[in-house]
N, C-alpha and C positions, 0 to 999 in steps of 0.2 A: 319649268318655277323653276327660277334658281334656285340653289343648294341652301343658303339661308333660309327662305320662304319654309323648305320642307322639313330643317330643322327645328326652328319656328310649329308650325302647325302640327308637328311631331310633339314636343312639347306642350305643345297646349293640347294637344288629345289627351297623352298623360294624365295631364293635371287634372281635366273632367274626367276623363275613365277613374283617378284615384277617389275627388269627390264626390261621383257618382258612387260607389262600391262604399263608399266610408260611411254618405248620407242609407247609402240602405241596411247594412249592416246597424245602425247606429239607431235607427227607426223601428227596425224589426229589436232591439232591444230593451226597447222602448216601453215598447207593446206587451215584451214577453215579460218584465218585469212588472209593469201593473197588472196584467193576469193571474202571473202568480202574487200577485201582492194584494189581490180582491177575494184570491182562495186563501188569506191567512198564510202563506208560504215567504218566508224572508231569504231571499235565494246569495245577501249580501257574502256572506262570512262564509257558505256552502263553497260557492266562484273563488272565492278567493284562495281558500284553500285547497279545492280540487286538485287529483296529483293523478291524470291521463293516461289508460295503460297503455299499454301498446300499441293495441288496435287505433285507438280516441288518436294516439302520433300522429300512426304513420294518414291517416284522416283529414286531421290540422296540416299535418307538409304537405298532403294534397292539396288542401285549398290552399295553403300558401303561396305554390308552386302556380295555382292557376290563377289567380289575383295577380302576382308580378307580373304573368305571362299575358295577362288582360291593360294591365295600368300601365307596366313598362315595354309594351310589343310595339306602340308607333315607334319606340328606338329600332328595336329589333327590323321594323321596314326597313329604314333608314340607310343600313347596314347590308339589305339584301339589294338595295337601288344602287350600289354602288358600281 
């Protein structure tokens, strides 16, 4: 496979991974908001005002790194192929 083809394939895979991850999060968020709303809990303001503690901040950072690795990983594969 030519280098340009590998780059194009990697970019396409990165976009697909990102869209897949975004949809999973959006779907779960919509379901969660509906479940809470049906239970009489309005979470919009609570989420907007939420301040994570150190443990939650570490969890968020780890999840961010994992997401970036999955979505941008194909670009790393190109570097390793050199």
